[in-house]
N, C-alpha and C positions, 0 to 999 in steps of 0.2 A: 672221599675215596681218591687214592693216587691214580694218576693218569699214566698208563703204560704205553710207551712208544718203543719202536725197535731199538733194543739195546739201551734203553733209558727209561727211568721212571721219574715223573714229575709229581712232587708233593705240593699241593696247593689247595685253595678253597675250591669247592665244586664249580663246574663251568658256568652254572646258571647264576652264580652270585654277582659277577661283574655286570652282565646285562640287566639283572634285576635292579642293581644300584643305579645304573645309567638311566633307567626308566623311572624308578621310584623317587629319586632325589629331585629331578625337575618337576614332577607332579606335586610333591610336597612343597617345593618352592613356589609353584604357581598358586597352590592353595593359600599359602601364607601371603602372597602378593594380593590375592583376592580379599583376604582378611584385612589387608592394609587399607583398602578403600573404606572400611567401616570405622577405622580408628584414627585415620590421618588427621581429621579435623580436631579430634579430642587431643591428639599429641601436640598440635600447635598451641594449645592452651597451657601446656606445661613448659614454663620458662626455662626450667633446668634441663630439659631434654635436648640432646645434641642434634645438629643438622636441621635446626628450625627452618632455615631458608629453603631447603629442599622440600620439606613437608608443606610449607606455604605454597611453593610452586605447584606441588602435586594437587593441593586442594583447590587451586585456581583453575584446574582443568575441568572439563565437563565430566559428568558421571561416566559416560561411555569411554572417554579417553583415560580416565582414572582406572577403569577396569582393564582396558587393554594394556596400559603401562604397567599396572600392578602384576598382571598375569605374566607379561613378557619378562619383566625384571626378575620376578620370583623364579621363573623357569630357567633363566640364564644363570642366576646365582646357584640354583640347585644343580645345574649341569656342570658348572665349574667345580663345585664341591664334589660332585660324583667322580669327575675325572681325577681330582686330587686323591680321593679315597681309593679308587681303583689302582692308581699308580703306586700306592703304598702297600698293595697286597703282596704277600710273600709267595715266592716260588722257589722251590728247591729242586734242582735237576741232579739226579744221581745216576751215574753210570760207572763202568769199570775203570775209566780213566781219571775220574775226579768228581768233585761236587761243586755245582754252580749255584750261588745264592743271589737272588734278585729281589730287591725291595727299594722302591723309590730311586734315589741316586746311587744306591749300592748295587753293583753288578760285579761279582767277583767269583772266579773259579780257583779252587784249591786242587792242586794235583794230588793224585792218589798216594804217590810216594811220600808226600809231606804230611799225610794225615795219620795221626796215632789213634784218635777216637773222636766220637761225637756225643754230645749230651745236651740236655735242656735243663737250665737252672733258673728259677724265678722268671719264667716266660722269656728266657734269653737262650737263643740257639748259639752254641759254642762248638767250633771245630778246633780240637786240640792237636797240636803238632808234636813233633819229636822234641824231647828235652823240656817238657812241661810248658811249652809256649802255646798261647792261644793265637791261632791264625786268623780267626774270624769270629765276630759277634754280630748277631742280628736279632731284633725283636721277633718272637715266635708266637704265632697265634693260629697255626693249622693243627691238624690231627697228629698227636704224638705217636700213636700206634702206627699210622700210615708211614711216618718218617722212619720209625724203627724197622718196619717191614722192608722198606726200600733199601735201607742201609745194609741189613742182613742179607738181602737178595744178592747184593754185589760184594759181599764179604767185608764190609767195613765193621769196625768195632763200635757198638752202641752201648753207652753207659746208662742203663735205666735208672740208676740211683743218683744221677746228676754229677756235679763237680767233685772229682776225687781229691781236689786240693782246697775245697771250700774253707776248711778249718784254718788255713794259712793266711787267709785274707785279713789285712789290717787296715783300719781307716787311715787315710793319709792326712798328715798335718805338716805344715812347712818345717823343713829341717829334720824329717823323720830319719831315725837311725836305720842303717842297712841298705839304703838306696844307692845304686851306682852313681858315679859322677854324671851330672847333667840331668838325671831323672827328676830331681826336685823342681828344677826350672820348668821342665815340660809339664809336670803335674800342676804346677802353679798356673801355667797358661791354659791347661785343660779345665781347671777350676773356673776360670773366667768364661771359657767357651760353654761349659756346662751350665753356668748360671744364665747365660744368654741363649741356651738351647741351639747352639750352632753345630748341627750334626756333622757337616762336612769337616769342620775343624776338629771335632771330637775324634772322628775316625782317623784323620791324618796324624794327630798327636798320639793316638793309641798305637799307630804303626811305629812312630818314633820310639815310644816306650818299649814296644816289642823288640826293636833293634837293640835297645839298651839292656834287654833281659828282664823287663818288668811287665807283669800282667796287671791290668787295671780293670776294675768293675765299678759301675755307677749305680747308686741307689739313693733315692730321695735327695738328689742334687749333691751327694757326697761321693767321694772317690775311695775305693778300697783297693789295696794293692798286695801283691806277693812277688817274690822272686821267681823268675822262670829258670833259674840256673839250678 
């Protein structure tokens, strides 16, 4: 359900999800740490298993210390993973002035005057600007109907059928015809960043392509592009 605030609607996971994750992950981690006390000695007999030295140190502890260390380490690892998971949860703030999208290191506000429409395509939220340009892309995993209702509430154009220009996307290959000057080099750099899953570099290079009049979309470690002109 969307969260209604004065003159703003926030589309996100239900409020209980984040606290539940922050509780559940450490408990699961602690349970796994407890299980470690039963298998640590067996693991030390597997010559191919990594971190043999750490497991040998663990098995040298008393049974009580093994239990305490296993529970503590498991809970700490679970808590770290929980915070990472919660930090990547999507929030979309919609009001009359614009749309703010928050997810992980992404925190961007698009002004209303720049927005032509919004759609979701292949679990990807896209804010389309004037002149066929894509102003923002973000992984989408909240309720689509809640987003549509929030956008319509404030008068934004929602495209329920997805990307109106999907048929124009072409797979990028080096030296592809039709690209503006400089775009091929940027796409080549993005291909490297895509292979290494460097999200910040991918966003920065996508912005450079937008400035050059190129829309880029990623799928299965491949890049697909179209002209924004």
